[in-house]
Every structure is written in C-alpha cells, then in structure tokens.
C-alpha positions as CSV (number, residue, x, y, z in Angstrom):
1,M,31.0,12.6,5.6
2,R,32.2,12.8,9.5
3,P,30.4,13.2,12.8
4,F,30.0,17.0,13.7
5,N,30.6,18.2,17.2
6,E,28.7,21.1,18.5
7,S,31.9,22.6,20.0
8,E,33.1,23.2,16.3
9,G,30.6,25.9,15.6
10,F,27.1,26.2,13.9
11,I,25.7,24.3,11.1
12,S,24.9,26.4,7.9
13,K,22.6,24.4,5.3
14,L,24.2,25.3,1.7
15,A,21.8,24.9,-1.2
16,Y,23.2,22.4,-3.9
17,P,23.9,23.1,-6.6
18,S,24.5,26.9,-5.1
19,P,24.2,29.7,-7.7
20,S,28.0,30.2,-7.4
21,T,28.3,26.8,-9.1
22,G,25.7,27.4,-11.9
23,G,22.7,26.7,-10.1
24,S,19.8,28.8,-9.4
25,G,19.7,28.0,-5.6
26,E,17.8,25.6,-3.4
27,G,14.3,24.2,-4.8
28,M,15.2,25.0,-8.3
29,A,16.6,22.8,-11.0
30,P,20.4,22.7,-11.7
31,S,21.7,24.0,-14.7
32,L,23.8,22.5,-17.5
33,S,27.0,23.6,-15.8
34,T,26.4,22.0,-12.6
35,P,28.9,19.5,-11.4
36,P,27.3,16.1,-10.4
37,M,28.2,14.6,-6.7
38,R,29.4,11.0,-6.7
39,I,27.8,9.1,-4.2
40,S,28.4,5.5,-3.1
41,Y,26.2,3.7,-0.8
42,A,26.2,0.1,0.4
43,L,22.6,-1.3,0.1
44,P,20.9,-2.9,3.4
45,D,21.6,-6.4,3.6
46,H,17.7,-7.2,3.7
47,I,17.0,-5.3,0.3
48,V,16.5,-7.7,-3.0
49,S,18.1,-6.1,-6.0
50,R,16.6,-7.0,-9.3
51,A,18.8,-5.4,-11.8
52,D,22.8,-4.7,-12.2
53,N,22.1,-1.2,-12.7
54,P,19.2,-0.5,-10.5
55,S,17.3,3.0,-10.9
56,V,17.8,5.8,-8.6
57,G,15.8,8.9,-7.9
58,W,15.3,11.8,-5.7
59,W,12.1,13.1,-3.9
60,N,10.7,15.9,-5.6
61,D,8.7,18.0,-2.8
62,E,7.0,20.3,-5.4
63,E,5.5,17.4,-7.4
64,L,5.4,14.8,-4.7
65,K,6.9,12.2,-6.6
66,W,10.3,10.5,-7.3
67,N,12.2,11.7,-10.3
68,T,15.2,10.2,-11.6
69,E,16.2,13.4,-13.8
70,G,20.0,14.2,-12.9
71,M,21.1,10.9,-11.7
72,S,23.6,9.1,-14.2
73,D,26.5,6.5,-14.3
74,I,24.7,4.0,-11.9
75,S,26.5,0.9,-11.1
76,F,26.0,-1.8,-8.5
77,D,28.3,-4.6,-7.3
78,E,26.2,-7.5,-6.0
79,E,29.3,-8.9,-3.8
80,S,30.0,-5.6,-1.9
81,R,26.5,-4.6,-2.2
82,M,27.7,-1.2,-2.8
83,L,26.0,1.2,-5.3
84,T,27.8,4.1,-6.9
85,F,26.0,7.1,-9.1
86,H,26.1,10.7,-9.8
87,S,23.6,13.0,-8.9
88,L,22.9,16.7,-9.4
89,H,20.6,16.5,-6.6
90,L,21.4,16.4,-2.8
91,T,17.8,15.4,-0.9
92,N,16.3,12.3,-0.2
93,L,17.6,9.6,-2.4
94,A,16.5,6.2,-3.0
95,V,16.7,3.1,-5.3
96,L,13.5,2.8,-7.2
97,Q,11.7,0.0,-8.5
98,E,8.1,-0.4,-10.6
99,R,5.5,-1.2,-8.4
100,D,4.1,-3.8,-10.9
101,T,7.8,-5.9,-11.0
102,D,6.0,-9.1,-9.5
103,F,2.8,-8.6,-11.2
104,P,0.5,-10.6,-12.9
105,Y,1.1,-13.5,-11.0
106,Q,2.0,-16.5,-12.9
107,R,0.1,-18.9,-10.9
108,W,-1.1,-19.3,-7.2
109,M,-2.5,-22.2,-4.8
110,F,-3.5,-22.8,-1.4
111,R,-3.3,-26.5,0.0
112,P,-3.9,-27.8,3.2
113,V,-1.2,-29.7,5.0
114,G,-2.6,-30.7,8.2
115,E,-5.1,-29.2,10.9
116,N,-5.0,-25.3,11.0
117,H,-2.0,-25.7,8.6
118,T,-2.3,-24.4,4.9
119,L,0.5,-23.6,2.4
120,F,0.4,-20.9,0.1
121,L,2.4,-20.8,-2.9
122,L,2.3,-17.8,-5.5
123,E,4.5,-17.6,-8.4
124,G,5.9,-14.2,-9.6
125,K,8.0,-13.3,-12.5
126,A,11.1,-13.5,-10.7
127,F,10.5,-15.6,-7.2
128,E,8.3,-18.5,-6.2
129,I,6.9,-17.3,-2.9
130,E,5.9,-20.0,-0.4
131,I,4.2,-18.9,2.7
132,E,3.0,-21.3,5.6
133,V,-0.1,-20.7,7.7
134,K,0.0,-22.6,11.1
135,H,-2.8,-21.8,13.4
136,G,-3.0,-18.3,12.0
137,V,0.6,-17.5,12.0
138,C,2.3,-16.8,9.0
139,H,5.9,-18.5,8.3
140,L,7.7,-17.3,5.1
141,L,9.6,-20.5,3.5
142,R,10.5,-19.3,0.2
143,P,12.4,-17.7,-1.7
144,D,15.3,-19.0,0.3
145,I,17.8,-16.0,-0.5
146,P,20.1,-14.3,2.1
147,Q,18.5,-11.2,1.9
148,L,15.1,-12.5,3.2
149,H,17.2,-14.4,6.1
150,Q,15.7,-12.6,8.9
151,L,12.2,-12.7,7.5
152,R,12.4,-16.7,7.0
153,N,14.0,-17.2,10.7
154,K,11.3,-15.0,12.7
155,K,10.4,-18.1,15.3
156,D,7.1,-16.5,16.3
157,G,6.1,-15.8,12.6
158,W,4.3,-13.0,11.4
159,H,1.0,-11.4,10.8
160,P,0.0,-11.8,7.5
161,A,-0.1,-8.1,6.4
162,I,3.0,-7.2,8.7
163,L,4.8,-10.3,6.4
164,L,3.6,-8.9,3.2
165,K,4.6,-5.2,4.1
166,E,8.3,-6.3,5.0
167,L,8.5,-8.4,1.7
168,S,7.7,-5.1,-0.2
169,K,10.2,-3.3,1.8
170,A,12.5,-5.7,0.9
171,G,12.0,-5.3,-2.7
172,I,9.1,-8.1,-3.4
173,N,5.7,-6.3,-3.8
174,L,2.8,-8.4,-3.3
175,L,0.4,-5.7,-2.3
176,P,-1.2,-4.7,-5.6
177,C,-4.0,-2.1,-6.3
178,D,-6.3,-0.9,-8.7
179,A,-4.0,1.6,-10.2
180,D,-1.5,-1.2,-10.8
181,A,-4.2,-3.1,-12.9
182,D,-4.4,0.0,-15.2
183,I,-0.9,-0.3,-16.4
184,I,-0.7,-4.1,-16.8
185,D,-2.1,-6.0,-20.0
186,D,-4.7,-8.3,-19.5
187,V,-5.1,-7.6,-16.0
188,I,-8.7,-6.5,-14.9
189,A,-9.0,-5.6,-11.1
190,K,-12.1,-7.1,-9.8
191,D,-14.5,-5.3,-7.8
192,L,-12.8,-5.4,-4.4
193,E,-15.8,-4.8,-1.9
194,K,-18.4,-6.5,-3.8
195,V,-16.4,-9.6,-5.2
196,E,-13.0,-10.3,-4.0
197,E,-13.7,-9.8,-0.2
198,S,-16.7,-11.8,0.0
199,L,-15.3,-14.6,-2.5
200,Y,-12.0,-14.8,-0.3
201,Y,-14.4,-15.2,2.8
202,D,-16.0,-18.5,1.1
203,L,-12.7,-19.5,0.0
204,S,-11.2,-19.2,3.3
205,L,-13.8,-21.2,5.0
206,I,-13.4,-24.3,2.9
207,A,-9.7,-24.1,2.9
208,P,-9.3,-26.6,5.6
209,S,-10.3,-29.6,3.5
210,F,-9.9,-28.3,0.0
211,S,-7.2,-27.0,-2.5
212,L,-7.6,-23.9,-3.9
213,A,-6.0,-22.7,-7.2
214,F,-6.0,-20.0,-10.2
215,S,-8.1,-20.7,-13.4
216,R,-7.1,-19.4,-17.1
217,W,-10.8,-18.4,-17.5
218,N,-10.9,-15.7,-14.5
219,H,-9.1,-12.7,-16.6
220,Q,-11.6,-13.4,-19.4
221,R,-14.5,-12.1,-16.9
222,G,-15.2,-8.8,-15.8
223,R,-14.9,-6.7,-12.6
224,D,-18.4,-8.2,-11.3
225,E,-17.3,-12.0,-12.1
226,A,-14.6,-14.3,-11.0
227,V,-13.5,-17.7,-11.5
228,V,-11.1,-19.9,-9.5
229,R,-10.6,-23.9,-8.9
230,V,-11.0,-26.0,-5.9
231,K,-10.0,-29.7,-5.1
232,E,-11.1,-31.6,-2.0
233,T,-7.7,-32.7,-0.4
234,L,-8.0,-35.0,2.3
235,D,-4.6,-36.7,2.0
236,F,-2.3,-33.9,3.2
237,D,0.7,-35.8,2.2
238,A,-0.4,-35.9,-1.4
239,P,-0.2,-32.5,-3.3
240,P,-2.7,-32.0,-6.0
241,D,-1.8,-31.6,-9.5
242,L,-2.4,-28.3,-11.1
243,E,-2.5,-30.0,-14.7
244,S,-5.1,-32.5,-13.2
245,V,-8.8,-32.4,-14.9
246,D,-10.4,-33.4,-11.5
247,W,-10.3,-29.9,-10.4
248,I,-13.9,-28.2,-9.8
249,T,-14.1,-24.9,-11.6
250,V,-16.2,-22.6,-9.5
251,G,-17.9,-19.4,-10.9
252,Y,-18.8,-16.3,-8.5
253,M,-20.4,-13.0,-9.2
254,H,-21.9,-10.0,-7.6
255,D,-25.2,-9.6,-9.5
256,D,-27.8,-6.9,-8.6
257,G,-26.5,-7.0,-4.9
258,I,-26.6,-10.3,-4.8
259,K,-24.0,-13.0,-4.5
260,K,-24.0,-15.7,-6.9
261,S,-21.8,-18.8,-6.7
262,W,-22.3,-21.9,-8.9
263,I,-20.1,-25.2,-10.3
264,S,-19.2,-25.4,-14.0
265,P,-18.6,-28.4,-15.5
266,L,-15.4,-26.7,-17.6
267,H,-11.8,-27.7,-17.4
268,E,-9.0,-25.5,-18.0
269,D,-8.3,-27.0,-21.8
270,A,-11.8,-26.5,-22.9
271,D,-12.5,-24.3,-25.9
272,E,-14.7,-21.5,-24.4
273,Y,-16.3,-20.2,-21.4
274,T,-19.1,-17.6,-21.0
275,S,-21.4,-16.6,-18.2
276,D,-24.5,-14.0,-18.5
277,P,-27.3,-13.5,-16.4
278,I,-30.6,-14.9,-18.2
279,D,-34.1,-13.7,-17.0
280,G,-32.7,-12.6,-13.8
281,T,-30.8,-16.1,-13.4
282,S,-27.1,-16.4,-13.7
283,V,-26.3,-19.1,-15.9
284,S,-23.0,-20.5,-16.8
285,L,-23.2,-21.1,-20.6
286,V,-20.2,-23.5,-22.1
287,V,-19.0,-24.5,-25.4
288,F,-16.6,-27.4,-25.0
289,P,-15.3,-30.5,-26.3
290,R,-16.6,-33.6,-24.7
291,A,-13.4,-34.7,-23.4
292,A,-12.9,-31.4,-21.3
293,C,-16.0,-32.5,-19.3
294,S,-15.8,-34.8,-16.4
295,N,-18.5,-38.0,-16.4
296,E,-19.8,-36.2,-13.2
297,S,-20.2,-33.0,-14.4
298,K,-22.2,-34.3,-17.6
299,N,-25.1,-35.0,-15.4
300,V,-25.0,-31.6,-13.5
301,F,-27.2,-29.0,-13.9
302,W,-24.4,-25.8,-13.7
303,N,-27.3,-23.2,-14.1
304,Q,-28.0,-23.6,-10.4
305,T,-26.4,-20.8,-8.5
306,H,-25.9,-20.7,-4.4
307,A,-25.2,-17.9,-1.9
308,T,-22.0,-19.5,-0.9
309,V,-19.1,-21.6,-2.5
310,L,-19.4,-24.2,0.2
311,L,-23.4,-24.6,-0.5
312,A,-22.5,-24.7,-4.4
313,L,-20.4,-27.8,-3.6
314,G,-23.0,-29.6,-1.8
315,E,-22.2,-33.1,-2.0
316,R,-18.6,-32.7,-3.7
317,C,-17.7,-31.8,0.0
318,S,-17.5,-35.3,1.8
319,E,-18.6,-35.6,5.3
320,Q,-14.8,-35.9,6.4
321,G,-14.2,-32.7,4.8
322,N,-17.1,-31.0,6.3
323,D,-15.6,-32.1,9.7
324,K,-12.5,-30.5,8.9
325,I,-14.2,-27.4,8.0
326,K,-16.0,-27.2,10.9
327,A,-12.9,-28.2,13.2
328,S,-10.6,-25.5,11.7
329,S,-9.9,-22.2,14.1
330,A,-11.2,-18.6,12.9
331,R,-7.9,-17.4,13.7
332,H,-6.5,-19.8,11.1
333,T,-9.3,-19.1,8.0
334,D,-8.9,-15.4,9.0
335,S,-5.2,-15.4,8.1
336,L,-5.9,-17.1,5.1
337,R,-8.8,-14.7,4.1
338,R,-6.2,-11.6,4.8
339,L,-3.5,-13.4,2.6
340,M,-6.0,-13.5,-0.2
341,T,-7.2,-10.0,0.3
342,L,-3.9,-8.3,0.6
343,T,-2.4,-10.3,-2.3
344,R,-5.5,-9.9,-4.6
345,I,-4.9,-13.3,-6.1
346,V,-8.3,-13.2,-8.1
347,S,-7.2,-10.0,-9.5
348,F,-3.8,-10.4,-10.5
349,G,-3.5,-14.0,-10.6
C-alpha cells in the first residue's frame, strides 16, 4: 500500500476477486480458482492474543456476521506481533475470539481494604483480574501484562463500564449476556432484572464491611434463586480465606414478585442443598453432615426470610460493621454495584 495523491488521477474501486480471475464479481463468493491475497498486519500493542494461530475472519454484509471461510495459512509472531494470513476476501478483516473465552469465572471475591476502598478479584480461565475501587473510581491492578499497560496506568482511574469495555476491546471479555450462558455447560443465567440487579444492590450496600464471594451451590439453583457467601471483614490487613468455614451462606430469590433473603447454615463442604417454597414461605431445606454446620448456625431458624441481605444478617453485622456501612459513600457503593451487574458474577461465577 502507498499514499495516493489526488493529482495522480481518479480512484476506481475494483471487485476482488474480479470476474477475470475466476471470481463472480463484488458481493459474490470467489471460485476455487481465485488466488488468495497474502496479508501481513502488526497487531496493536494493546491487543491480548490468546493463541499461536489466532482466528481471522471477514465481515459478511449480507449475513451481518463474521465469517472465516476463505482464510488460510494464519500465523502470528508474538515477538514482532506480526499477523500473516491468506484471504480470498478484501473487505473488513478482524482477529476473532469466542465471546465465552473467559466464562465461566472460576471464582470471585469483593473485599474491603479501607474506607471507601475495595478490591475486586476475579479468576477467569486464563487471567486473574484484580480491580481496585477507591472512592468509586476503578483502577486495574492485574493482569500485569504489557498489553494492558495503558489501562493499568491511567492516573485518574476509570468508570466501571468504560474499564470493562476497554478490557473487552483488548481481548479480555468480562461483559457476558444471557446468550453466552446458552453455549456454556453448567451455567444458568439468573433473571437479571428480578434477581441479579436487586441482589447486587443489597451486596454493594454491605460491601464496606463484608467480603463477598462465590458459592459452589449457586449454579445448582434456577433462574430465580442465587446463593453467595459473605463474611464480616473489619481487619482490612487480613484477607479472608476462601476455604474457611466461617463464611455465611446467603440465599436470595424472587418469589411471586417478593424478594426474599435468608441465611443458610450450610458450608461449601456440605453434601446437598435445596430450597423450595412451602405454603407460600421460602424455606431453606438442608441435608448436611454435622461437621458442615457451625455451632452458631445449629441454633438458627434458617427458614426465616427477609426483605434484604442486611436484614437477614441481623446481629451477624456488628455495630462497627454497621457504622462502616453508614459511613460509605453512595458513589463508591454504586461503582461496586455496577461492577457486579456488568460482570454478572452470580450468573457466570
């Protein structure tokens, strides 16, 4: 390619493959005799390449989707970041990646590390993501790879949605949708409006004094019920152990237009978990070995439901914890809620 000067004449757009080379003209599929074009292109520095031989495709205007037919001999030199391939199509070309490359999440946790200061840790299939939220502003801490240097070093931080969008552009997609759940085994997309959004609102409010984490029981529930774990964290210098049995298991569901939250005595190493409405009341029915239940929870009536997670926690939230919740800024908790909603941790974690 070379720059074109208007004084050199007019530009005529020619179809490729052209009829004279065995093609059928613009907008038509090339024939078997069409010679492919060899194309080399240096990937931008901010793009994260996941494979030695990335998938390359062209945009089909008629079908309105990316197509890989007619692409061959794809190679990628990681050191020079030079992508080389042969193509039968000269149109919009792109490096393609499956949307579900990073789903489902392996584990996730939010933990407070100071006043209006929270760490969000998300373990995907290939990367461990760590996002710091301080006074409502997001800073990317990990993964510490050269391609994400600009995202990590933005001094004034990011709005949650913009940061996740930029990560997606770089090749790390943390913005799932319901359609993604349809192609992933053992993932059931929770009802975003009825369950997820209201649960994330509740969790963001207690996040200033509670760590929040995934539960292995969550994916055994349907679209209208979710299960998470919480643990009061007042010592910001001591990160909670995800394998510890002193986490509190919280159930949350949307039943006949009513939001219900309850505390289950169950731990992650229990044998079975079920939760079914009985006589119009949501009850957590549990089958567990005696060792799976804490001494405190053995004396708790876990069939009581509440309107919010904070009300369900009751005395499990200390006076100091309540003070931290009341002192937190609306901007900070709103950023936490947005991160939860956009990444959809309850559906895909």
